[in-house]
C-alpha positions in Angstrom: 88.9 -56.3 -73.9 90.0 -57.9 -70.4 86.7 -56.8 -68.7 84.8 -58.2 -71.4 86.3 -61.5 -70.9 85.7 -61.1 -67.0 82.0 -60.5 -67.9 82.0 -63.7 -70.4 83.4 -65.7 -67.6 80.9 -64.7 -65.1 78.0 -65.4 -67.3 79.3 -68.8 -67.8 79.9 -69.5 -64.2 76.4 -68.1 -63.4 75.0 -70.3 -65.9 76.7 -73.4 -64.7 75.8 -72.4 -60.9 72.2 -71.9 -61.9 72.0 -75.6 -63.5 73.9 -77.2 -60.7 72.1 -75.2 -57.7 69.2 -73.0 -58.4 67.3 -74.9 -61.0 63.8 -74.6 -61.2 61.6 -77.7 -60.6 59.2 -77.4 -63.5 61.1 -79.0 -66.6 59.5 -77.0 -68.9 60.3 -73.6 -67.3 63.5 -74.9 -66.5 64.3 -75.7 -70.3 63.1 -71.9 -71.2 65.5 -70.4 -68.7 68.5 -72.6 -70.2 67.6 -71.4 -73.9 67.4 -67.8 -72.9 70.6 -68.0 -70.7 72.3 -69.8 -73.4 71.1 -67.3 -76.1 72.5 -64.5 -74.0 75.8 -66.2 -73.9 76.0 -66.5 -77.3 74.8 -63.2 -78.1 77.6 -61.8 -76.1 80.0 -64.1 -77.7 79.0 -62.1 -81.0 79.2 -58.5 -79.3 82.6 -59.5 -78.5 83.7 -60.7 -82.1 82.3 -57.4 -83.4 84.2 -55.5 -80.7 87.4 -57.3 -81.7 86.7 -56.6 -85.4 86.3 -53.2 -84.8 89.7 -53.1 -82.8 91.9 -55.0 -85.6 90.3 -52.7 -87.9 91.4 -49.4 -86.4 95.0 -50.8 -85.9 95.4 -51.0 -89.8 
């Protein structure tokens, strides 16, 4: 579970770094990249929740 949290933290740091330093000049493309990246982050949150629920179910 610890590695999953490290990956999640890295995704967030990459998202922040992109928005600060590596942003695209085209506003439309920048918005599309932000939406896709944020969707990937939320998808990973749901993956973490599923893994956690499966681990909790095995303990019972």
